N, C-alpha and C positions, 0 to 999 in steps of 0.2 A: 736262665741259670741252670736249669736241669740239663739242657743240651750241653752246656759247658762242662758240667761235672761228668757226663757220660763220655764226652770227647777226651777229657783228661784220663778217665779210667781206661778207655780204649788205647790211648797212646801208651800208658803205663803197661797195660796188658800185652800190647803188641811187642813192646820192647822186651818184656820179660819172656815172651814166647820165643822171640828171636835168639835171645841169649841162651835159653835152655835147649831149644831144638835146632838152632842154627838154620831154621827155615825162614827165608825172607818173604815168602808168599804170605804167610800169616801176618807178619809185621806190616806188609804193604797194604793188605786189606784193612787191617785195623787202623792204619794211618789214613787211608782214604775215607773211611767211615768217620773217623775223628775229625778230619778237615770239614767234612759235610756238616757234622753236628756243630762245629765251631762257627761255620758260616751261618747256620740257622740261628744260633744263639746271638749273633750280631744283628739280626733283623727283628724288628718288632713293629706291630701295627697298633694304632690307637683308633678305635671306632669313632664315628661321628657322634657328637654330643658328649664326648668325654675328654678328659685331660690326663696326660701321662705324667705320673710322678716317678722320677728316677731315683733308685736307691743303689748304693754301692756297698755291698756286704752289710746291708742294714742301715747305712747312713744315708739320710735324705739329701739329695743334691739341690742346689739353690736355683733350679730352673725346671721348666715343665715342657712337655711335648704336646703339640696340637694334634688334632685328628689327622691320620695318614700313616705312611710307612716311614720308619726311621731306622738309622744305624746306631747301635749302642755297643758299648764294650761287652764282650761275652760274659763277664762276671757281674754285669749290672742287671737289675730287675726293674721292670716298669709296672707300676700300680695304676690301674685305670680308674679315675675318679669321674663320676657322672656330674657334668656341669649344666645339664638341662634344667629347666624350671620343673620343680617337683611339687606335688600337692599332697597335703596331709590334712585330715579332719580329726579333731580331737574332741572328745566329749568330757566335760568337766563339771564338777559341782563346786560352787563357790557361794559367798555370802555378800549381801549388800551392806551398806553402812548401817541400816536399821535391823541387821541380823535376820534378814529374810533369805532363805535358801534359794539359789538360782541354779538350774541345770542348763548348761549351754553346750551347743555344738559349734566349735570354732574351726574355721578352715584357713590354712596358710599356704601361699604359693611362694616358694623360695628357691634360690640357686646359689651354688658356690662361685666365688670369683676365680676364673681360670688362672690369672696371673699369680695368685697366692694359694693355689691348691696344695703346694708342697708344705706350706705353713700349717694349713688345716690338717693335713695328713700326719705331720710330725708331732703336732700338739694334741690332736684329738683322735685321729685314725679314720678308717672308712665308715665306722658306725657312728658318724657325727650326729645323725638325727636322734637316736636314742640317748646319746651322751650329752648333747648340747641343746638341740632344737626343742625336743619335747618338754624337758624340764623348764626351759625359759618360757614356753607357751603357757604352761600352767601358772607360773609365777606372774607373768604379765597380765593374764586374764584375772587372776585373783586380786592383784594389787589395784588394777583399774576399776574393777567392779566394786571394790570396797569404798570407792569415793562417791558412789551414787546410792540413793535410797531405792528401794524396790519400785516405788511409784515412778521415780525419775527414769529408771531403766526402761519402763514400758514406752515412754515417749521420746527417749534420747538414745535410741539404739545405735544410730549412726555416730553420735558423739562418743559412745563407749567403744565402738569398733576403731575409731581414729585414735583414741587414747591408748588402747591395747597395742595398736600397730606402732605407735611412737616408742613405747617402752620396749617392745620386742625388737624393733630395729636397732635401738641403742645396744641392747644386750648381745645380739648376734653379730653386730658390726665388728666386735673385737675378735671374732672367730673367722672373719672374712666370708660370712654368709649374708647374702643380700635378701631382704624381704621384698618380694615383688608386689604382692597384694594380700589382703586379708579380708575376711568377712565373717559375720555372725550368722550361721545358717539357721540356728534355732535357739530360742530362749524360753524356758518354761519355769513357772513358779508353782508353789504348793497350791493345793485346791482351796485352802482357807483364804490365802491371799488373793487368788483369782476371784473367788466369790465376793470378797470385800471390795475389790476394784470394780467389779460389775455393779454391785449395789451402790457404790459411790457415783458411778457414771449414770445410773438410773436416777438417783436423787438429783444430780446436777441437771439432767435432762428435764426432770419434772419441775425443778426450780426455774429453769430457763423458759419452759412452757408457760408456767404461771406468770412469770415476769412479762413474757410476750403478750399473754392474754390481758394482763392488767394494763400494759401500755396501749394495747389495741382499744380497750374500753375508754381509756383517757383520750385517745385520739378521736374515737367516735363521739365522745361527749363534747370535746372541743369543736369538732366539725358541726355537731348539732347546734351548739351555742352560736357558732359563727353563722350558720344558716339562719337562725332566729334573728340574730343581729342584723344580718343583711336584709331579711324580710322586714324587720321593724324600721330600718333605715329607709327602705323602699316605700313603705307605707307613709312614714313621716314626710318623705320627699313628695309623695303624691298629694298629701294634705296641704303641704306648703305651696306646691304648685297650684293647687285648686284655689287656695286662699289668695295667692298672688293674682291668679286669673280673675277672680271675682273682684278683688280690689282694683285691678286695672280696668275692668269693665265699669265698675262704679265711678272710677275717676273720669273715664271717657264720657260716661253719661252726665256726670256733674258738669264737665267742661262744655257739653253740648246744650245744656239747659240755659235758655235766654228768657227774658220777660215776655217777648212776643210768643215764643213756643209755649210758655206756661199759659198765657191768655188763650192761645189757640186750643190747647188741650182742654182747658177748662170749658171753653165755649163748646167744644165738640161733645163734652160729656154732660152739659147743662140740659135739664129737661124743660126749661122755659118758665119755671115757677120761681117766684121771688120768695124769699124767706118771710116768715111771720114773726112779729116781735110782741113782747108783753109790755104794757104801759103801767108803770107803778108796781109797787111790790105787793099791794093788797087789793088792787082794783079788780083783778081777774079779767081785765079787758085785753083781748087778743086782737091785734091790728094786722090786717093783711097789707103788706107793703105794696103789692100790686094794685090793690084797689085805691090806695092813697095816691099812687102815681096817676091812675086814670082820672080820679077826681080832680086832680090838679090840671 
């Protein structure tokens, strides 16, 4: 646009000089320079990673220019919008559902949509981060964080990041800004809350340790009782087996006893003396059976 204005001024100045001085040389030089400036004003370049938004006397055209060299009308202006993925980290202070203060460092990677860059420019302008992105980041973070207690935030960091990203994507979609990725870089609580969480974790660990030790004692007692039971069963089994063996031996002995074997055993153990008997209850006479047999 600047070159176009200069070209117009040169043409007007050259024509005025020719009319006043009647010197064609000045007019010719002015005309040549003006043509050169007009040619330059018709050529524009859009750098890589940018989208060209074309305006005609301030009115935004309904098309965009990709990276490269383009021909435009000399009275048109090209605004170069960065369509690369951009990164911003925001530090915020917000509150959980139980009114605990949370300090957070939140990072967002975003980019504008090339096909609708002219809409973003016409509705928001080139300072779209300060105008749209930053306020919506703050709102999304605060809204999502308020749905969790401070204790839940400690263990549900990924869930919180996903919830923030969903809210933020919906908000920025209407401005043709795409959320590429987000992350919670840091999350900090007050010292009082941190101390309380640490104390609770210590108490839980001590409780778990006590439960584990109690369970271990129960297991050891059960194991000892089982050992005693096994030992008692083993001893009873041995006694039973011994009794059965003795009974079996006695049975076999009883089955092997015959009258002849008894007589033979008795004869082997007899010392050759016959028994003596008493005659009468009050006679006091002792009779030797052997002598009676010999007398006969």
